[in-house]
N, C-alpha and C positions, 0 to 999 in steps of 0.2 A: 567228298562225293561230287564236288563240282567238276564236271568234265565237259568237253566240247561235243560229246556224243549226244545227239538229240534225245530229249526226254530223260537224260541222266544227269540232272543237276538238282541241287537242294532247293532252288527257288521254285522250279516246276513242281517238285514233289510236295513242297509246303503248300503251294496254291491249290494243287490237286486234292490234297488230303483235307484241307480246311473245310470244305462243304460236307465232308464225310465225318466230321468230328474227330479227325486224326485217328480213325479206327482202321488199323492195318487189314483186318479181315474184310471190311467193306471195300477198301482200296484194291484188294486182289480179286474181287468179284468182277467178272467180265462186264456186267451191266454198269459198272462205275465209269466206263469210257464215255457214257452219255454226258458226263460233266463237261467234257471238252466242247460239246455242241452248245451247252447252255452258257459256257464261259469261254468265248473265243480268245480272250487274252492268254489263255493257257498255251495256245500254239506259239505265241510270241515267247513265253517263258520256256517252252520246250526247246526252242532253237537258240535263244539268246539269253537264257537264264543264267548262264555262266558269267555274263557281264553285269548282271543285276543281282548280286547275292542277297539272300534274305538274312535276317538276324542270325548271328551265330548262337546255336543252342545245342544242347546235348542230343545225340541221336538215341540214346538209351539210358534209362534211369533204372537202376536195380535197387530193390529194397528187401531187406531181410524179413522173412515172415515173423510175426509176433508169436 
């Protein structure tokens, strides 16, 4: 997912979703954009996050229902 396209890199998404508890439903809410105003470092990660990758971790974990 690391690309040179602004806002489309793992580091930005990881830092953006952290304050939201990594909840995708909250991240897709338009009001979540306010996080950028509270955390200006996100703009740096939005444009240069490709150069500062976050830890490699799975994007999806599937679990069979019990």
